[in-house]
DRENMI-910110 format. One record per residue (C-alpha): residue in three letters; x, y, z. Coordinates in steps of 0.02 Angstrom, whole numbers, padded with zeros to 5 digits, always signed. Each point is the difference from the previous one (the first is absolute). Layout:
<vextors>
AlaXYZ;...
</vextors>
This chain:
<vextors>
Met-01419+00159-00631;Gly+00064-00111-00138;Arg+00064-00172+00038;Ala+00175+00004-00066;Ala+00150-00115+00008;Leu+00010-00186-00026;Leu-00167-00060-00062;Pro-00065-00172+00046;Leu+00066-00138-00111;Leu-00098+00024-00159;Leu+00005-00152-00111;Val-00064+00021-00175;Ala-00073-00172+00020;Ala-00055+00009+00180;Ala-00164-00050+00077;Gly-00044+00062+00174;Arg+00077+00173+00008;Ala-00001+00051-00181;Gly-00161-00087-00043;Val+00058-00066-00169;Ser+00054-00173-00047;Ala+00104-00050-00149;Ala+00063-00166-00059;Gly+00134-00065+00116;Gly-00004+00146+00122;Pro-00011-00033+00187;Glu-00165-00007+00092;Val-00006+00105+00158;Arg-00150-00008+00116;Ser-00007+00104+00159;Leu-00078-00079+00154;Arg-00032+00168+00080;Gly-00172+00032+00071;Ser-00110-00086+00127;Trp+00066-00152+00097;Trp-00068-00097+00147;Leu+00082+00034+00166;Ala-00012-00106+00158;Asn+00085-00002+00169;Gly+00084-00153+00076;Asn-00152-00088+00074;Gly-00122+00057-00135;Ser-00103+00106+00120;Val+00028+00155-00107;Val-00032-00014-00187;Leu-00016+00147-00120;Arg+00043+00066-00172;Gly+00160+00101-00015;Glu+00084+00095-00141;Val+00167-00050-00075;Pro+00117+00096+00005;Gly-00046+00027+00181;Cys+00018-00059+00178;Val-00107-00075+00138;His-00021+00163+00097;Thr-00069+00100-00147;Ala-00113-00145-00051;Leu-00075-00009+00175;His-00019+00189+00005;Arg-00083+00011-00171;Arg-00124-00134+00048;Gly-00044+00095+00159;Leu+00066-00139+00112;Ile+00121+00116+00089;Gln+00010+00189+00025;Asp+00135+00108-00080;Pro+00159-00085+00065;Tyr+00072+00175+00032;Tyr-00146+00051+00113;Arg+00053+00035+00181;Phe+00080-00156+00078;Asn-00040-00123-00140;Asp+00182-00038-00037;Val+00000-00096+00165;Thr-00182-00057-00005;Tyr+00023-00083-00169;Arg+00162-00088+00042;Trp-00094-00167-00017;Ile-00009+00024-00190;Ser+00186-00017-00027;Leu+00016-00143+00126;Asp-00125-00107-00099;Asn+00045-00099-00157;Trp-00105+00054-00149;Thr-00030-00086-00167;Tyr-00037+00083-00167;Ser-00083-00110-00132;Arg-00091+00010-00166;Thr-00045-00104-00150;Phe+00039+00051-00178;Lys-00032-00071-00171;Thr+00154-00022-00108;Pro-00028+00132-00136;Phe+00095-00099-00133;Asp+00035-00175-00060;Asp+00139-00051+00118;Arg+00062-00138-00117;Lys+00061+00134-00121;Trp+00129+00068+00122;Gln+00172-00065+00046;Lys-00004+00095+00164;Val-00133+00072+00114;Asn+00050+00099+00155;Leu-00095+00067+00149;Val+00088+00164+00041;Phe-00013+00101+00160;Glu+00077+00174-00007;Gly-00013+00011+00189;Val-00059-00113+00142;Asp-00007+00069+00178;Thr+00084-00105+00065;Val+00005-00181+00061;Ala-00113-00114-00100;Gln-00024-00170-00080;Ile-00061+00011-00180;Leu-00114-00137-00067;Ile-00089-00033-00163;Asn-00129-00140-00011;Asn+00060-00060+00172;Ile+00179-00021-00061;Thr+00131+00101+00094;Leu+00101+00106-00122;Gly+00116+00075+00128;Arg+00017+00123+00143;Thr+00031+00186+00014;Asp+00089+00090+00142;Asn+00062+00163-00074;Met-00119+00146-00031;Phe+00126+00082-00118;Asn+00023-00147-00118;Arg-00090-00046-00159;Tyr-00057-00182-00001;Ser-00032-00100-00158;Phe-00066-00179+00012;Asp-00001-00121-00147;Ile-00178-00069-00014;Thr+00015-00076-00175;Ser-00032-00177+00060;Val-00137+00039+00128;Ile-00112+00128-00085;Lys-00176-00058-00047;Glu-00150+00075-00085;Val-00065+00064+00168;Asn+00126+00033+00137;Phe-00005+00031+00187;Val+00144+00107+00063;Glu+00038+00025+00185;Val+00122+00109+00093;Arg+00011-00062+00180;Phe+00079+00134+00108;Phe+00091-00028+00163;Ser+00003+00142+00128;Ala+00154+00108-00030;Val+00012+00032+00187;Ser+00003-00187+00041;Tyr+00121-00036-00143;Ala+00123+00134+00058;Ala-00005-00067+00179;Glu+00026-00177-00064;Gln+00148+00050-00110;Ser+00079+00089+00147;Arg-00024-00154+00112;Cys+00083-00110-00131;His+00153+00113-00010;Lys+00085-00083+00149;Ala+00185+00040-00028;Tyr-00013+00182+00060;Ser-00135+00131+00019;Ile-00033+00131-00133;Pro-00057+00162+00080;Pro-00109+00094+00024;Ala-00126-00129+00063;Cys-00147+00119+00021;Pro-00041+00183-00032;Pro-00011+00118+00151;Pro-00169-00021+00092;Val-00052+00178-00050;Gln-00016-00063-00180;Lys-00128-00135+00046;Gly+00080-00110-00131;Glu+00046-00179-00042;Cys+00168-00087+00024;His+00136-00069-00115;Ala-00040+00100-00157;Asn+00181-00030-00054;Phe-00038-00186-00023;Ile-00126+00026-00139;Arg+00024+00081-00171;Lys-00149+00114+00021;Glu-00026+00187+00016;Gln+00093+00028+00165;Cys-00110+00142+00062;Ser-00156-00110-00016;Phe+00051-00071+00171;Ser-00008+00184+00063;Trp+00121+00148-00002;Asp+00024+00159+00098;Trp-00123+00089-00117;Gly-00114-00143-00049;Pro-00116-00139+00057;Ser+00021-00188-00001;Phe-00105-00077-00139;Pro+00094-00154-00060;Thr-00111-00028-00151;Gln-00035-00159-00098;Gly-00051+00005-00182;Ile+00040-00006-00184;Trp+00063+00178-00008;Lys+00045+00011-00185;Asp-00060-00071-00165;Val-00025-00187-00026;Arg-00021-00078-00172;Ile+00012-00151-00114;Glu+00129+00009-00142;Ala+00002-00129-00139;Tyr+00133-00001-00136;Asn+00103-00100-00124;His+00186+00016-00040;Tyr+00040+00151+00110;His-00075+00137+00107;Leu+00069+00171+00046;Ile+00008+00020+00190;Tyr+00107+00155+00031;Phe+00042+00143-00116;Ser+00109+00144+00056;Leu+00105+00142-00067;Thr+00138+00102+00079;Ser+00093+00145-00078;Phe+00187+00034-00005;Phe+00103+00146-00061;Glu+00175-00028-00066;Lys+00091+00164+00035;Ser+00148-00024-00116;Ala-00110-00040-00150;Gln-00141+00118+00057;Gln-00115-00146-00034;Trp-00165-00048+00083;Ser-00045-00184-00002;Leu-00139-00109+00068;Glu+00023-00172+00074;Ile-00157-00101-00032;Glu-00021-00161+00096;Ser-00135-00128-00036;Ile-00022-00155+00106;Phe-00101-00144-00071;Asp-00065-00165+00058;Val+00052-00111-00146;Val-00105-00161-00006;Ser+00079-00068-00157;Ser+00138-00129+00027;Lys+00106+00079-00138;Pro+00065+00178-00014;Ile-00116+00117-00097;Ala+00077+00125-00121;Gly-00079+00161-00058;Leu+00012+00187-00030;Val-00031+00144+00119;Thr-00030+00175-00067;Val+00009+00152+00113;Asn-00076+00161-00064;Ile+00002+00174+00080;Pro-00076+00109-00138;Lys+00032+00169+00084;Leu+00186-00038+00014;Gln+00013-00071-00177;Thr+00065-00158+00078;Gln-00041-00173-00065;Gln+00105-00156+00022;Thr-00028-00184-00035;Phe+00090-00140+00091;Ser+00004-00188-00027;Val-00026-00091+00162;Lys-00008-00178+00066;Leu-00108-00049+00148;Gln+00071-00142+00105;Pro-00118-00129+00077;Gly-00053+00039+00181;Glu+00018+00179+00055;Gly+00068+00080-00158;Ser+00058+00179+00011;Val+00044+00119-00140;Val+00100+00159+00031;Leu+00008+00127-00142;Leu+00103+00158-00007;Val-00080+00135-00107;Asn+00105+00152-00047;Ile-00103+00156-00024;Asn+00020+00088-00166;Lys+00127+00140+00030;Ser-00085+00121-00118;Ser-00151+00002+00118;Thr-00003+00112+00152;Val-00041-00102+00153;Glu-00096+00093+00135;Ala+00049-00073+00168;Trp-00117-00037+00145;Trp+00022+00130+00137;Pro-00061+00008+00180;Asn-00141+00119+00047;Gly+00064+00180-00006;His+00150-00040-00110;Gly-00076-00031-00171;Lys-00126-00106-00093;Gln-00043-00184+00026;Thr+00012-00046-00184;Gly-00036-00180-00049;Tyr+00002-00076-00175;Asn-00123-00124-00071;Met+00089-00159-00047;Thr-00058-00161-00083;Thr+00091-00164+00014;Thr-00058-00138-00118;Phe+00051-00182+00020;Ile-00023-00109-00156;Met+00056-00176+00039;Glu+00015-00155-00113;Ala-00128-00093+00102;Gly-00152+00071+00086;Tyr-00072+00174-00002;Gln+00056+00178-00020;Ile+00013+00110+00156;Glu-00014+00187-00012;Lys+00047+00093+00158;Ser-00035+00186+00022;Ser+00094+00094+00132;Lys+00072+00169+00047;Ala+00187+00027-00011;Tyr+00077+00128+00119;Phe+00178+00064-00003;Arg+00087+00050+00160;Thr+00160-00041+00090;Val+00030-00006+00187;Glu+00161-00001+00099;Leu+00021-00003+00188;Val+00156+00105+00027;Gln+00111-00044+00149;Glu+00163+00097-00018;Pro+00119+00094+00115;Ile-00050+00180+00038;Pro+00134+00134+00022;Gly+00007+00058+00181;Ser-00103-00142+00066;Pro+00040-00176+00059;Gly-00109-00137-00074;Leu-00090-00008-00167;Ser-00141+00089-00089;Phe-00169-00086-00023;Tyr-00107+00075-00137;Phe-00092-00046-00159;Arg+00044+00056-00175;Ile-00144-00016-00123;Asn+00047+00016-00184;Gly+00168+00067+00058;Arg-00076+00137+00109;Pro+00012-00002+00191;Ile-00176+00008+00071;Phe-00049+00047+00177;Ile-00124-00137+00050;Lys-00150+00074+00089;Gly-00154-00093+00056;Ser-00060-00127+00124;Asn-00022-00184+00044;Trp-00144-00107-00065;Ile-00091-00130+00104;Pro-00145-00113-00056;Ala-00154+00107-00032;Asp-00117-00123+00086;Ser+00007-00156+00110;Phe-00107-00081-00135;Gln+00090+00012-00166;Asp-00157-00035-00103;Arg-00067+00170+00058;Val+00149+00089-00078;Thr-00066+00053-00171;Tyr+00082+00094-00142;Asp-00089+00157+00061;Thr+00067-00023+00178;Leu+00177-00010-00069;Trp-00023+00144-00121;Leu-00065+00116+00136;Leu+00144-00038+00121;Leu+00138+00006-00131;Lys-00069+00155-00085;Ser-00006+00083+00172;Ala+00185-00042+00021;Ala+00042+00080-00169;Asp-00112+00150+00038;Ala+00101+00031+00159;Asn+00159+00014-00107;Met+00063-00174+00044;Asn+00108-00091-00125;Ala+00026-00163+00096;Leu-00076-00128+00117;Arg+00078-00146+00089;Val-00108-00157-00008;Trp+00036-00061+00175;Gly+00051-00180+00036;Gly-00135-00049+00124;Gly-00145+00011-00123;Val-00024-00074-00174;Tyr+00083+00017-00169;Glu-00131+00116-00072;Gln-00119-00042-00142;Asp+00049+00036-00181;Glu-00113+00152-00007;Phe+00094+00083+00144;Tyr+00162-00002-00102;Asp-00093+00046-00161;Ile-00063+00159+00084;Cys+00174+00040+00068;Asp+00071-00021-00176;Glu-00133+00118-00065;Ile+00018+00140+00129;Gly+00186-00010+00034;Ile+00009-00074+00175;Met+00165-00092+00027;Ile-00013-00157+00105;Trp+00124-00065+00126;Gln-00059-00182+00006;Asp+00032-00102+00156;Phe-00013-00189+00001;Met-00130-00057+00125;Phe+00103-00025+00158;Ala-00016+00121+00146;Cys+00058+00028+00179;Ala+00037-00183+00033;Leu+00124-00141-00024;Tyr-00052-00137-00120;Pro+00029-00188-00019;Thr+00116-00065-00137;Asp-00041-00184-00011;Gln+00003-00075-00174;Tyr-00188-00002-00024;Tyr-00020+00180+00055;Leu+00141+00059-00112;Glu-00073-00089-00152;Ser-00166+00088+00030;Val+00087+00169+00016;Arg+00103-00031-00158;Ala-00159-00036-00099;Glu-00082+00157+00074;Val+00146+00114-00043;Ser+00021-00067-00174;His-00187+00018-00035;Gln-00011+00177+00069;Val+00155+00063-00090;Arg-00061-00073-00165;Arg-00172+00075+00029;Leu+00061+00174+00048;Lys+00166+00037-00083;Ser-00075+00081-00156;His-00062+00147+00104;Pro+00112+00154-00018;Ser-00073+00065+00164;Ile+00094-00133+00100;Ile+00176+00069+00031;Leu+00064-00114+00138;Trp-00022-00174+00073;Ser+00029-00009+00188;Gly+00014-00167+00093;Asn-00093+00041+00160;Asn-00061+00131+00123;Glu+00112+00029+00153;Asn+00066-00177+00018;Glu+00183+00051-00013;Ala-00035+00127+00137;Ala-00093-00132+00104;Ile+00156-00108+00009;Ala+00124+00145+00013;Ser-00096+00086+00142;Asn-00051-00168+00075;Trp-00186+00038+00009;Phe-00037-00179+00051;Ser+00129-00015+00141;Ile+00095-00142-00083;Pro+00147-00056+00108;Tyr+00165+00048-00082;Ala+00053-00182-00013;Asp-00152-00040-00110;Arg+00016+00148-00119;Glu+00096-00096-00133;Val-00142-00118-00043;Tyr-00117+00147-00030;Ile+00129+00095-00103;Lys+00026-00156-00105;Asp-00189-00015-00027;Tyr-00008+00185-00047;Val+00134-00016-00134;Met-00074-00164-00061;Leu-00173+00076-00026;Tyr+00032+00176-00065;Val+00169-00019-00084;Lys+00022-00179-00059;Asn-00181-00023-00051;Ile-00098+00161-00027;Arg+00144+00105-00066;Glu+00063-00142-00108;Ile-00169-00017-00088;Val-00026+00188-00018;Leu+00171+00021-00083;Thr-00035-00144-00119;Glu-00176+00056-00045;Asp+00025+00188-00010;Lys+00159+00092-00046;Ser-00086+00167-00025;Arg-00012+00067+00179;Pro+00095-00002+00165;Phe-00027-00117+00148;Ile+00032+00033+00185;Ala-00019-00134+00133;Ser-00094+00100+00131;Ser-00066+00169+00056;Pro+00075+00085+00095;Thr+00169-00057-00061;Asn+00173+00070-00023;Gly-00002-00054-00181;Leu+00173-00047-00063;Glu+00069+00017+00177;Ser-00123-00133+00061;Val+00059-00113-00143;Lys+00179+00029+00054;Glu-00043-00049+00178;Gly-00073-00166-00058;Trp-00175+00069-00038;Leu-00029+00047+00183;Ser+00071+00167+00051;Gln+00033+00042+00181;Asn-00112+00152-00011;Pro-00124+00001-00145;Tyr-00058+00173+00060;Asp+00170+00080-00037;Thr-00035+00169-00083;His+00156-00013-00109;Tyr-00064-00149-00100;Gly-00160-00064-00078;Asp-00172+00044+00067;Thr-00070+00026+00175;His-00165-00023+00091;Phe-00025+00126+00140;Tyr-00136+00019+00131;Asp+00003+00109+00155;Tyr-00162+00037+00092;Ser+00067+00080+00159;Asn+00109+00142-00064;Asp-00080+00160-00065;Cys-00029-00031-00186;Trp+00021+00185-00043;Asn+00182-00016+00050;Trp+00089-00047-00162;Thr+00162-00042+00091;Val-00072-00168+00058;Tyr-00015-00065-00178;Pro+00138-00104-00082;Lys+00093+00089-00140;Thr-00008-00161-00098;Arg+00036-00046-00181;Phe-00178-00062-00024;Ala-00150+00003+00119;Ser-00109-00147-00052;Glu-00112-00002+00154;Tyr-00047+00130+00131;Gly-00165+00056+00071;Phe-00124+00052+00132;Gln-00176-00061+00035;Ser-00166+00090-00007;Trp-00184-00045+00008;Pro-00109-00007-00157;Ser-00143+00124-00014;Phe-00159-00021+00098;Ser-00100-00042-00157;Thr+00116-00148-00032;Ile-00006-00064+00181;Glu-00188+00025+00013;Lys-00034-00137-00130;Val+00074-00136+00112;Ser-00044+00060+00175;Ser-00148+00044+00110;Thr-00036+00151+00110;Glu+00085-00067+00156;Asp+00162-00022-00098;Trp+00020+00186-00037;Ser+00131+00048+00126;Tyr+00189-00005-00006;Thr+00006-00118+00150;Ser-00145-00117-00044;Asn+00025-00188-00011;Phe-00022+00018-00187;Ser+00137+00133-00013;Leu+00118-00113+00097;His-00051-00154-00100;Arg+00033+00086-00167;Gln+00174+00058+00053;His+00121-00143-00039;His+00160+00093+00041;Glu+00054-00010+00182;Asn-00039+00167+00088;Gly-00044+00076-00169;Asn-00145+00107+00061;Asp+00105+00068+00144;Gln+00148+00035-00115;Met-00114+00107-00110;Leu-00059+00097+00153;Gln+00179+00026+00056;Gln+00055+00063-00172;Ile-00152+00116-00011;Gly+00039+00066+00175;His+00169+00069-00059;His-00085+00135-00102;Phe-00188+00001+00021;Lys-00127+00013+00140;Leu-00100-00160+00025;Pro-00190+00010-00022;Gln-00099+00034+00158;Ser-00178+00001-00069;Thr-00136-00068+00114;Asp-00094-00066-00153;Pro+00077-00175-00020;Ile-00029-00010-00188;Lys+00074+00173-00032;Lys+00148-00049+00108;Phe+00026-00160-00102;Lys-00010+00095-00165;Asp+00121+00131+00066;Met+00122-00139+00049;Ile-00012-00077-00174;Tyr+00033+00171-00078;Leu+00151+00032+00112;Thr+00077-00171-00037;Gln-00012+00040-00186;Val+00074+00174+00023;Met+00142-00071+00104;Gln+00036-00141-00125;Ala-00001+00119-00148;Gln+00116+00126+00083;Cys+00120-00137+00063;Ile+00020-00086-00169;Lys+00012+00169-00087;Thr+00146+00046+00113;Glu+00088-00166-00024;Thr-00026-00011-00188;Glu+00058+00179-00027;Phe+00156-00043+00100;Tyr+00035-00147-00118;Arg-00033+00107-00153;Phe+00114+00144+00052;Ser+00139-00125+00042;Gln+00017-00062-00179;Ser+00143+00112-00058;Glu+00104+00020+00156;Ile+00118-00098+00112;Ile+00004+00059+00181;Arg+00122-00087+00116;Gly+00012-00144-00124;Glu-00188-00024-00018;Gly-00124+00049-00135;His-00033-00022-00185;Thr-00173-00066+00047;Met-00081-00058-00162;Gly-00162-00079+00055;Ala-00145+00030+00119;Leu-00137-00132+00010;Tyr-00108+00029+00153;Trp-00094-00140+00087;Gln-00138-00024-00061;Leu-00110+00047-00147;Asn-00162-00097+00025;Asp-00105-00091+00129;Ile-00062-00180+00008;Trp-00149+00044+00114;Gln-00073+00144+00101;Ala+00122+00026+00144;Pro+00138+00112+00066;Ser+00156-00026-00106;Trp+00145+00084-00086;Ala-00098+00018-00165;Ser-00033+00162-00095;Leu-00148-00077-00095;Glu-00142-00072+00103;Tyr-00086-00165-00037;Gly-00115+00048-00145;Gly+00125+00125-00070;Lys-00043+00160+00095;Trp+00151+00116+00017;Lys+00061+00034+00177;Leu+00078+00171+00032;Leu+00170-00084-00023;His-00040-00041-00181;Tyr-00046+00181-00035;Phe+00163+00054+00083;Ala+00095-00127-00105;Gln-00065+00084-00158;Asn+00096+00153+00060;Phe+00154-00073+00085;Leu+00031-00112-00152;Ala-00029+00141-00125;Pro+00127+00009-00143;Leu+00052+00174+00058;Leu-00001+00040+00186;Pro+00080+00122+00122;Val+00041-00086+00166;Ala+00041+00089+00163;Tyr+00086-00060+00155;Glu+00083+00080+00150;Asp+00174-00036+00063;Lys+00072+00090+00153;Gly-00119+00146-00016;Val+00025+00023-00188;Leu-00136-00026-00129;Tyr+00057-00088-00159;Ile-00105-00020-00157;Tyr+00049-00125-00134;Gly-00064-00006-00177;Val-00040-00183-00040;Ser-00030-00046-00181;Asp-00038-00158-00100;Leu-00010+00104-00159;His+00122-00040-00141;Ala+00061+00180-00023;Asp+00070+00138+00111;His-00122+00141+00035;Lys+00020+00182+00051;Leu-00139+00033+00124;Thr-00064+00123+00129;Leu-00011-00057+00181;Arg-00142+00084+00093;Val+00008-00005+00190;Ile-00153+00066+00093;Val-00018+00022+00188;His-00172+00012+00082;Thr-00051+00027+00179;Trp-00127-00133+00052;Ser-00124+00139+00036;Ser-00010+00081-00172;Leu-00027-00046-00182;Glu+00110+00149-00048;Pro+00184-00052-00016;Val+00122+00084+00121;Cys+00137-00002-00128;Thr+00039-00076-00168;Leu+00164-00030-00086;Ala+00029-00044-00182;Lys+00172-00067-00041;Glu+00020+00001-00189;Gly+00119-00093-00115;Val+00010-00153+00111;Thr+00074-00146-00098;Val-00078-00168+00039;Lys+00105-00134-00081;Ala-00072-00146-00099;Gln-00031-00157+00102;Ser+00084+00060+00158;Ala-00025+00089+00165;Val+00096+00163+00026;Pro-00002+00129+00141;Ile-00083+00159-00066;Tyr-00030+00104+00156;Lys+00064+00019+00177;Glu-00041+00122+00139;Ser+00012-00009+00189;Ile-00171-00009+00083;Asp+00047+00148+00111;Asp+00036+00107-00154;Leu-00161-00056-00081;Leu-00103+00043+00155;Glu+00091+00167+00010;Arg-00037+00036-00184;Cys-00182-00047+00019;Arg-00047+00115+00143;Asn-00120-00056+00136;Cys+00046-00182-00031;Thr+00048-00131+00126;Arg+00024-00186-00027;Lys-00171-00032+00077;Ser-00096+00136-00092;Cys+00062-00025-00178;Val+00007-00130-00139;Ile+00102-00006-00161;Thr-00065-00053-00172;Phe+00104-00006-00158;Cys-00006-00055-00182;Leu+00099+00002-00162;Val-00067+00086-00155;Gly+00072-00005-00175;Glu-00045+00044-00179;Gly-00137-00080-00102;Gly-00107-00046+00150;Leu+00136-00102+00085;Gln-00040+00002+00186;Ser+00032-00106+00154;Pro-00130-00036+00133;Thr+00001+00124+00144;Asn+00094-00076+00146;His-00006+00049+00184;His+00120+00004+00147;Phe-00062+00013+00178;Leu+00107+00099+00122;Ser-00078-00081+00154;Ser-00120-00139+00048;Leu-00177+00042-00048;Lys-00058-00033+00178;Asp+00107+00152+00047;Ala-00055+00109-00146;Val-00056+00175+00052;Gly-00140+00092-00091;Leu-00086-00148-00084;Glu-00185+00041-00008;Lys-00151-00105-00040;Ser-00040+00042-00178;His-00171+00011-00079;Phe+00000-00106-00156;Ser-00120+00005-00143;Ala+00002-00117-00150;Ser-00096+00007-00161;Val-00009-00148-00120;Ser-00032+00008-00187;Gln+00012-00123-00143;Gln+00111+00022-00152;Asp-00013-00142-00128;Asp+00038-00157+00103;Ile+00095+00084+00142;Tyr-00057+00106+00147;Ile+00070+00167+00056;Phe+00007+00040+00186;Val+00031+00184+00041;Leu+00056+00020+00180;Gln+00000+00164+00094;Thr+00077+00028+00171;Thr+00007+00145+00123;Ala+00165-00055+00079;Ile+00155-00102-00033;Ala-00044-00184+00014;Pro+00128-00141+00015;Phe-00034-00176-00069;Val-00167+00039-00083;Ser-00083-00166-00039;Leu-00146-00024-00118;Asp-00095-00164+00021;Val-00152-00055-00100;Gly-00030-00162+00096;Asn-00044-00148-00108;Ile+00001+00091-00167;Lys+00140-00081-00098;Gly+00128+00118-00076;Arg+00145+00112+00045;Phe+00040+00185+00017;Ser+00136+00095-00092;Asp+00073+00054+00169;Asn-00041-00035+00181;Gly+00069+00022+00176;Phe+00076+00165-00055;Leu+00053+00155+00095;Met-00125+00134-00053;Thr+00085+00170+00002;Glu-00113+00088-00124;Gln-00180+00049+00015;Lys-00055-00105-00148;Lys+00056-00168-00068;Val-00067-00104-00145;Val+00006-00190+00017;Val-00057-00123-00134;Phe-00089-00163+00041;Tyr+00026-00144-00123;Pro-00142-00126+00024;Trp+00031-00186-00027;Glu-00187-00033-00016;Pro-00150+00108-00047;Thr-00048+00129+00132;Gly-00079+00173+00005;Val+00020+00175+00074;Glu-00138-00027+00127;Glu+00070-00167+00059;Leu+00175+00075+00018;Glu-00063+00151+00097;Lys-00097-00112+00117;Ser+00149-00116+00032;Leu+00136+00132+00018;Thr+00089+00019+00166;Leu+00134+00134+00017;Thr+00125-00019+00140;Ser+00154+00100+00045;Leu+00117-00016+00148;Val-00093+00136+00094;Asp-00161-00103-00005;Val+00080-00133+00110;Val-00046+00044+00179;
</vextors>
């Protein structure tokens, strides 16, 4: 796992990071490491790591239990209500008289704090997403004492809300089921840290990113970014390189900048002049036309080529800067055009001129405590997304702008990012002070992130257009105008304005869901942001039967939809005790933050499966967990397949669906949620299903008025002549009742076309001895050169009504082959939803939750940490639907 993309600022003459010092170069000294930490009255004093937060410091020192254990989210509420102070002393590692400017720089402070050095107040922080730089030139000494005095985020938010007297800004508090804190919308902090419907309330305090001293003369490079453009008429790729400096000198500084991309035989030198203050230099580099540029493509559509590039600044005064980075070439367009035969507009992405069906999920913070999110955590989660055939994730607006390494990995493995700004499910203030803070935040984040080819869209907020349009907060009609004005002020006149100035290389939408250009036309607030004829939609329905595809919106783009499930027993076990292990325990209710969530899962399961009746309480709990995962996987499979087969058709004015991002990819803690990856990275059955239902080539079946239709769905770039195999089994036998091979089926490139239709009555007639309840259909597409789709299934009745299902006798043998493990499964009968679980052993299977219709199946286990055959055999549990009694 190489670390690609934009490397940290590498100064030829840098101290600190690069470890070398040359005449005139800046001195950079990190203040990471061990700090003192004390609560408000000094009764708790300990050492804590920076970057870090109070909770993890207390936990590491053994002063509190795991904050995620049982009911600790409520028990430890006192931590975030106290005011903590971080402090340390440091020796100045250089002769401070040599430097024109010395700064104390915080990449991230969470959140409200007073910053002091040698008892002199430098300033205050109140935005977790901002970078803060304090000039300490006149106050730095040989030995310094730096303090960061935090103020409780919970108290600050309440105070800000109290001070906003003109009118209220809803919502005041989260629903009681979330056990959260109030007025999150009044503080520029990770919104879900005050609780969410899938996560706990841990409003952290801490220095959550790097902190350092920077000393320099003349000028200092602060931001460096590159964005690519393609001029169609000239068939010319170019790069826009922007460098932003802090220029200390009182006069402009002239110099030369040379940009070199050896692989593309491109080298250009520019004369530049840096103006005093914040000097910025924008260079346009045309790529040598005799070189072939390989574009950056999303996962499944091509390679993620990047080119090594060096930018050298040689100025009249001061030192030389040499900056190494990766240059990527890709274009993105969000296409909103009329569609023949359909009112409204399209809503799809063209990457490098090619329309791409966006398939993936939504990303939430991987932990309540950001310092626990390591490179390896991110790699595991993002690689799991790519391994399940995803090409995109939406970084949701109630969390954080992710760390650099998150986007580096996405660049490297081809995951496109829909990037929300951090505003979610609320209305927000727009007083001058608040807007200034947001402007600084947006400008910093866009400058920091815009070089990443993975980011294809900026989006202003999550669901706030819908909140006003659908009047979530019961605002009297007479008062609507003031909130609409605030909405436009924040997302359009401020955020959008800055994004368009800072980054001309990718589209911006104001909200999600939105009607796109139609919302703009209606003054940025459409009457119905959920309109299927425009923009994107979010859709949730827990009461209707999820196997019934007719309940789903035939939308242009499905950016959120989902169903809950419980994480596996091995994940829950780590944070619970024996008395918690039942579906109706206090713990199970406490962990469920979505109103009636546990009951909704039962209701959805009840449509198609028998509920567990075991008298052994632990078996019953494990059976419930298994059934929630089966239900979730089957529901989201049905819905996603519906979106995928709708991409090429318009039915009654609806269709051309070009995106499916289910809610949600990952978990913030161990609890029931919509995620397909559990906290810690373990794949739920849904994630295994996603690997199949997001496959580049897939046959999809659905029934309409007693007729079975099969579509060939393809993300491949060429048409293929294939054979469709349709096999019918009775539940009681591993021998097929009848098989059909339809040859010469054309599946068109990047589209979904009907390839087979037959009335169910005819099919049952053709396959003798079959009824809806006694038979099941499986089907796949096979082509030349090993081209093959996953095998899909279609149930003809609910499985609770299935006739002939027998308890099968499983056997499994495990063997090692290099660094993977081979599981050979044997069964004596057809087994639906066969689940392999190896408890706490970290890794994933090649397939899981499958319908086993053959006597033997080989499954591969890919370990994420060293393990062995014996350990795997001992930990293995095999479950199929028939084992649930």
